[in-house]
VEXGU-440885 format. One record per residue (C-alpha): residue number from 1; residue in three letters; chain; z, y, x. Coordinates in nm, 3 decimals. Layout:
! residues N
[NUM; "Ala"; "A"; [Z; Y; X]]
...
This chain:
! residues 228
[1; "Met"; "A"; [0.000; 0.000; 0.000]]
[2; "Thr"; "A"; [0.081; 0.237; 0.286]]
[3; "Leu"; "A"; [-0.265; 0.193; 0.438]]
[4; "Met"; "A"; [-0.429; 0.247; 0.099]]
[5; "Phe"; "A"; [-0.223; 0.563; 0.047]]
[6; "Val"; "A"; [-0.321; 0.704; 0.387]]
[7; "Val"; "A"; [-0.688; 0.613; 0.346]]
[8; "Gly"; "A"; [-0.691; 0.775; 0.002]]
[9; "Leu"; "A"; [-0.538; 1.097; 0.130]]
[10; "Ala"; "A"; [-0.785; 1.108; 0.417]]
[11; "Met"; "A"; [-1.076; 1.060; 0.176]]
[12; "Ala"; "A"; [-0.946; 1.336; -0.052]]
[13; "Trp"; "A"; [-0.900; 1.575; 0.241]]
[14; "Leu"; "A"; [-1.248; 1.501; 0.372]]
[15; "Leu"; "A"; [-1.405; 1.551; 0.030]]
[16; "Gly"; "A"; [-1.214; 1.875; -0.015]]
[17; "Ser"; "A"; [-1.328; 1.984; 0.329]]
[18; "Val"; "A"; [-1.697; 1.985; 0.242]]
[19; "Pro"; "A"; [-1.778; 2.356; 0.305]]
[20; "Thr"; "A"; [-1.995; 2.417; 0.001]]
[21; "Ala"; "A"; [-2.028; 2.793; 0.042]]
[22; "Tyr"; "A"; [-2.107; 2.755; 0.412]]
[23; "Leu"; "A"; [-2.385; 2.503; 0.340]]
[24; "Val"; "A"; [-2.531; 2.709; 0.054]]
[25; "Gly"; "A"; [-2.520; 3.019; 0.270]]
[26; "Arg"; "A"; [-2.692; 2.843; 0.557]]
[27; "Ala"; "A"; [-2.961; 2.725; 0.318]]
[28; "His"; "A"; [-3.025; 3.093; 0.247]]
[29; "Gly"; "A"; [-3.015; 3.185; 0.616]]
[30; "Val"; "A"; [-2.672; 3.349; 0.590]]
[31; "Asp"; "A"; [-2.335; 3.263; 0.744]]
[32; "Leu"; "A"; [-2.096; 3.370; 0.468]]
[33; "Arg"; "A"; [-1.812; 3.384; 0.718]]
[34; "Thr"; "A"; [-1.973; 3.696; 0.866]]
[35; "Val"; "A"; [-2.052; 3.891; 0.549]]
[36; "Gly"; "A"; [-1.858; 4.012; 0.248]]
[37; "Ser"; "A"; [-1.499; 3.897; 0.245]]
[38; "Gly"; "A"; [-1.576; 3.630; 0.504]]
[39; "Asn"; "A"; [-1.424; 3.363; 0.281]]
[40; "Leu"; "A"; [-1.618; 3.050; 0.198]]
[41; "Gly"; "A"; [-1.566; 3.073; -0.176]]
[42; "Ala"; "A"; [-1.776; 3.113; -0.487]]
[43; "Thr"; "A"; [-1.707; 3.486; -0.521]]
[44; "Asn"; "A"; [-1.841; 3.570; -0.178]]
[45; "Ala"; "A"; [-2.144; 3.350; -0.244]]
[46; "Leu"; "A"; [-2.202; 3.527; -0.576]]
[47; "Arg"; "A"; [-2.173; 3.873; -0.423]]
[48; "Thr"; "A"; [-2.397; 3.795; -0.128]]
[49; "Leu"; "A"; [-2.648; 3.541; -0.260]]
[50; "Gly"; "A"; [-2.653; 3.597; -0.636]]
[51; "Trp"; "A"; [-2.517; 3.427; -0.947]]
[52; "Lys"; "A"; [-2.709; 3.099; -0.905]]
[53; "Ala"; "A"; [-2.560; 3.038; -0.562]]
[54; "Gly"; "A"; [-2.217; 3.149; -0.684]]
[55; "Leu"; "A"; [-2.221; 2.909; -0.979]]
[56; "Leu"; "A"; [-2.343; 2.624; -0.759]]
[57; "Val"; "A"; [-2.060; 2.679; -0.513]]
[58; "Tyr"; "A"; [-1.804; 2.707; -0.793]]
[59; "Phe"; "A"; [-1.924; 2.386; -0.961]]
[60; "Val"; "A"; [-1.928; 2.180; -0.641]]
[61; "Asp"; "A"; [-1.590; 2.316; -0.528]]
[62; "Thr"; "A"; [-1.446; 2.225; -0.869]]
[63; "Met"; "A"; [-1.583; 1.872; -0.843]]
[64; "Lys"; "A"; [-1.418; 1.846; -0.502]]
[65; "Gly"; "A"; [-1.092; 1.854; -0.696]]
[66; "Val"; "A"; [-1.200; 1.633; -0.986]]
[67; "Leu"; "A"; [-1.351; 1.342; -0.794]]
[68; "Pro"; "A"; [-1.061; 1.250; -0.561]]
[69; "Val"; "A"; [-0.812; 1.246; -0.849]]
[70; "Ala"; "A"; [-1.043; 1.067; -1.093]]
[71; "Leu"; "A"; [-1.214; 0.814; -0.867]]
[72; "Ile"; "A"; [-1.001; 0.726; -0.565]]
[73; "Pro"; "A"; [-0.712; 0.575; -0.770]]
[74; "Arg"; "A"; [-0.971; 0.351; -0.940]]
[75; "Leu"; "A"; [-1.166; 0.247; -0.633]]
[76; "Leu"; "A"; [-0.912; 0.186; -0.357]]
[77; "Pro"; "A"; [-0.661; -0.032; -0.546]]
[78; "Ala"; "A"; [-0.941; -0.280; -0.617]]
[79; "Met"; "A"; [-1.049; -0.275; -0.253]]
[80; "Phe"; "A"; [-0.696; -0.320; -0.120]]
[81; "Ala"; "A"; [-0.573; -0.539; -0.408]]
[82; "Ala"; "A"; [-0.272; -0.310; -0.442]]
[83; "Thr"; "A"; [-0.101; -0.106; -0.711]]
[84; "Pro"; "A"; [-0.136; 0.273; -0.680]]
[85; "Pro"; "A"; [0.196; 0.440; -0.596]]
[86; "Pro"; "A"; [0.349; 0.679; -0.852]]
[87; "Gly"; "A"; [0.220; 1.034; -0.823]]
[88; "Trp"; "A"; [-0.072; 0.930; -0.607]]
[89; "Gly"; "A"; [-0.319; 1.131; -0.815]]
[90; "Met"; "A"; [-0.119; 1.449; -0.755]]
[91; "Ala"; "A"; [-0.098; 1.377; -0.382]]
[92; "Leu"; "A"; [-0.474; 1.326; -0.371]]
[93; "Gly"; "A"; [-0.521; 1.657; -0.551]]
[94; "Val"; "A"; [-0.304; 1.841; -0.302]]
[95; "Ala"; "A"; [-0.499; 1.685; -0.015]]
[96; "Ala"; "A"; [-0.827; 1.800; -0.169]]
[97; "Ile"; "A"; [-0.699; 2.156; -0.216]]
[98; "Leu"; "A"; [-0.573; 2.172; 0.141]]
[99; "Gly"; "A"; [-0.905; 2.033; 0.262]]
[100; "His"; "A"; [-1.084; 2.317; 0.083]]
[101; "Val"; "A"; [-0.853; 2.580; 0.234]]
[102; "Lys"; "A"; [-0.849; 2.419; 0.580]]
[103; "Pro"; "A"; [-1.179; 2.230; 0.605]]
[104; "Val"; "A"; [-1.180; 1.971; 0.880]]
[105; "Phe"; "A"; [-1.557; 2.008; 0.922]]
[106; "Leu"; "A"; [-1.503; 2.371; 1.024]]
[107; "Arg"; "A"; [-1.203; 2.288; 1.245]]
[108; "Gly"; "A"; [-0.956; 2.409; 0.985]]
[109; "Lys"; "A"; [-1.099; 2.761; 0.966]]
[110; "Gly"; "A"; [-1.296; 2.958; 0.710]]
[111; "Gly"; "A"; [-1.207; 2.784; 0.385]]
[112; "Gly"; "A"; [-1.174; 2.937; 0.040]]
[113; "Lys"; "A"; [-0.856; 3.026; -0.146]]
[114; "Gly"; "A"; [-0.835; 2.700; -0.338]]
[115; "Val"; "A"; [-0.873; 2.821; -0.697]]
[116; "Ala"; "A"; [-1.190; 2.628; -0.789]]
[117; "Thr"; "A"; [-1.077; 2.305; -0.626]]
[118; "Ala"; "A"; [-0.731; 2.337; -0.782]]
[119; "Ser"; "A"; [-0.888; 2.385; -1.125]]
[120; "Gly"; "A"; [-1.080; 2.062; -1.073]]
[121; "Val"; "A"; [-0.761; 1.879; -0.977]]
[122; "Phe"; "A"; [-0.583; 1.990; -1.292]]
[123; "Phe"; "A"; [-0.882; 1.917; -1.513]]
[124; "Ala"; "A"; [-0.847; 1.558; -1.393]]
[125; "Leu"; "A"; [-0.467; 1.550; -1.428]]
[126; "Val"; "A"; [-0.391; 1.769; -1.734]]
[127; "Pro"; "A"; [-0.717; 1.864; -1.907]]
[128; "Trp"; "A"; [-0.581; 2.079; -2.191]]
[129; "Pro"; "A"; [-0.363; 2.312; -1.982]]
[130; "Ala"; "A"; [-0.650; 2.336; -1.733]]
[131; "Leu"; "A"; [-0.888; 2.430; -2.013]]
[132; "Gly"; "A"; [-0.647; 2.702; -2.126]]
[133; "Ala"; "A"; [-0.634; 2.835; -1.771]]
[134; "Met"; "A"; [-1.014; 2.834; -1.753]]
[135; "Val"; "A"; [-1.044; 3.025; -2.083]]
[136; "Ser"; "A"; [-0.796; 3.287; -1.960]]
[137; "Phe"; "A"; [-0.987; 3.315; -1.632]]
[138; "Ile"; "A"; [-1.312; 3.382; -1.818]]
[139; "Leu"; "A"; [-1.152; 3.634; -2.055]]
[140; "Val"; "A"; [-0.982; 3.833; -1.779]]
[141; "Thr"; "A"; [-1.300; 3.835; -1.574]]
[142; "Trp"; "A"; [-1.504; 3.946; -1.875]]
[143; "Ile"; "A"; [-1.264; 4.223; -1.980]]
[144; "Trp"; "A"; [-1.148; 4.365; -1.647]]
[145; "Arg"; "A"; [-1.408; 4.220; -1.403]]
[146; "Tyr"; "A"; [-1.147; 4.135; -1.139]]
[147; "Ile"; "A"; [-1.189; 3.775; -1.023]]
[148; "Ser"; "A"; [-0.870; 3.794; -0.821]]
[149; "Leu"; "A"; [-0.672; 3.904; -1.129]]
[150; "Ala"; "A"; [-0.836; 3.629; -1.333]]
[151; "Ser"; "A"; [-0.732; 3.372; -1.071]]
[152; "Leu"; "A"; [-0.372; 3.493; -1.079]]
[153; "Val"; "A"; [-0.354; 3.498; -1.458]]
[154; "Gly"; "A"; [-0.522; 3.158; -1.481]]
[155; "Ser"; "A"; [-0.263; 3.004; -1.248]]
[156; "Leu"; "A"; [0.019; 3.137; -1.467]]
[157; "Val"; "A"; [-0.146; 3.018; -1.788]]
[158; "Leu"; "A"; [-0.180; 2.675; -1.630]]
[159; "Val"; "A"; [0.193; 2.661; -1.560]]
[160; "Leu"; "A"; [0.267; 2.771; -1.916]]
[161; "Gly"; "A"; [0.031; 2.512; -2.060]]
[162; "Val"; "A"; [0.181; 2.231; -1.853]]
[163; "Phe"; "A"; [0.529; 2.341; -1.959]]
[164; "Leu"; "A"; [0.436; 2.339; -2.328]]
[165; "Gln"; "A"; [0.267; 1.999; -2.309]]
[166; "His"; "A"; [0.480; 1.811; -2.058]]
[167; "Gly"; "A"; [0.807; 2.000; -2.020]]
[168; "Val"; "A"; [0.986; 2.152; -1.728]]
[169; "Gln"; "A"; [1.094; 1.816; -1.582]]
[170; "Ser"; "A"; [0.740; 1.686; -1.554]]
[171; "Pro"; "A"; [0.600; 1.641; -1.202]]
[172; "Tyr"; "A"; [0.290; 1.816; -1.331]]
[173; "Phe"; "A"; [0.500; 2.124; -1.402]]
[174; "Val"; "A"; [0.637; 2.116; -1.047]]
[175; "Leu"; "A"; [0.287; 2.075; -0.902]]
[176; "Ser"; "A"; [0.134; 2.349; -1.117]]
[177; "Ser"; "A"; [0.418; 2.587; -1.025]]
[178; "Cys"; "A"; [0.368; 2.517; -0.654]]
[179; "Val"; "A"; [-0.007; 2.567; -0.683]]
[180; "Ala"; "A"; [0.047; 2.895; -0.872]]
[181; "Leu"; "A"; [0.274; 3.017; -0.593]]
[182; "Phe"; "A"; [0.010; 2.911; -0.343]]
[183; "Val"; "A"; [-0.259; 3.102; -0.533]]
[184; "Phe"; "A"; [-0.042; 3.413; -0.535]]
[185; "Tyr"; "A"; [0.014; 3.370; -0.161]]
[186; "Thr"; "A"; [-0.356; 3.336; -0.080]]
[187; "His"; "A"; [-0.425; 3.642; -0.298]]
[188; "Arg"; "A"; [-0.147; 3.859; -0.153]]
[189; "Asp"; "A"; [-0.395; 4.111; -0.010]]
[190; "Asn"; "A"; [-0.578; 4.125; -0.342]]
[191; "Ile"; "A"; [-0.251; 4.194; -0.522]]
[192; "Gly"; "A"; [-0.193; 4.492; -0.295]]
[193; "Arg"; "A"; [-0.538; 4.628; -0.373]]
[194; "Leu"; "A"; [-0.494; 4.569; -0.745]]
[195; "Arg"; "A"; [-0.175; 4.772; -0.734]]
[196; "Ser"; "A"; [-0.340; 5.051; -0.538]]
[197; "Gly"; "A"; [-0.652; 5.052; -0.754]]
[198; "Thr"; "A"; [-0.885; 4.968; -0.466]]
[199; "Glu"; "A"; [-0.975; 4.613; -0.565]]
[200; "Arg"; "A"; [-1.348; 4.559; -0.612]]
[201; "Arg"; "A"; [-1.480; 4.450; -0.950]]
[202; "Leu"; "A"; [-1.726; 4.176; -1.027]]
[203; "Gly"; "A"; [-2.081; 4.309; -1.016]]
[204; "Glu"; "A"; [-2.055; 4.490; -0.683]]
[205; "Arg"; "A"; [-2.292; 4.280; -0.482]]
[206; "Thr"; "A"; [-2.290; 4.247; -0.105]]
[207; "Ala"; "A"; [-2.621; 4.228; 0.078]]
[208; "Pro"; "A"; [-2.665; 3.949; 0.335]]
[209; "Asn"; "A"; [-2.663; 4.210; 0.611]]
[210; "Gly"; "A"; [-2.304; 4.298; 0.522]]
[211; "Val"; "A"; [-2.384; 4.621; 0.339]]
[212; "Met"; "A"; [-2.266; 4.673; -0.018]]
[213; "Ala"; "A"; [-2.495; 4.781; -0.297]]
[214; "Asn"; "A"; [-2.371; 5.139; -0.268]]
[215; "Gly"; "A"; [-2.458; 5.144; 0.103]]
[216; "Ala"; "A"; [-2.104; 5.116; 0.238]]
[217; "Asn"; "A"; [-2.031; 4.876; 0.519]]
[218; "Ala"; "A"; [-1.893; 4.557; 0.367]]
[219; "Asn"; "A"; [-1.708; 4.429; 0.673]]
[220; "Gly"; "A"; [-1.343; 4.501; 0.637]]
[221; "Ala"; "A"; [-1.383; 4.633; 0.284]]
[222; "Asn"; "A"; [-1.516; 4.321; 0.119]]
[223; "Ala"; "A"; [-1.201; 4.116; 0.133]]
[224; "Ala"; "A"; [-1.119; 4.291; -0.190]]
[225; "Glu"; "A"; [-1.206; 4.005; -0.419]]
[226; "Gly"; "A"; [-1.037; 3.669; -0.455]]
[227; "Gln"; "A"; [-1.235; 3.364; -0.347]]
[228; "Pro"; "A"; [-1.225; 3.046; -0.560]]
């Protein structure tokens, strides 16, 4: 069982480490680590490469959270003829999120902020609370056009949904609370800009040469938006 557990975590980390935004950017002749916010997330891809690239990155990054939780607990126990340990799905989800934030294929540097992959993890674990978080994310983005704010609100709605469905003593509540704290930590700079009124809104596109649509230099100023 121990070997199966370790192999499963390694698989989840490797799957989470697939640098979707980096690969999509390279396919367009752009290294997204050098333009915009520099983060390898869907928001930077959207700003720099357009909505099709942004949606592709978001979808793949979300599936990086869904697949380890949904498939590995079904595949490996049959291969190892063992019973999955309790909470293994949650551990696999955490490994996938950490892989996205610290991708092994990029030597632990240049990952996203974990929102998209975390949403995939919770869609596999607790679909209804995750759906509520997704709806709140879309509404906040649509009304205020701050992706960072939408990510923060979505993480809180997820915790609330898990609490209402499973209770405060559920391990899912503990995990969702920890992930929400992690999302707030990775968005700490965005929170400062939201408070100061300098956070960039959705729709301000960054050109591949690092210049924003209004002609300002994007380097140093483009970290303003949260990266899924």
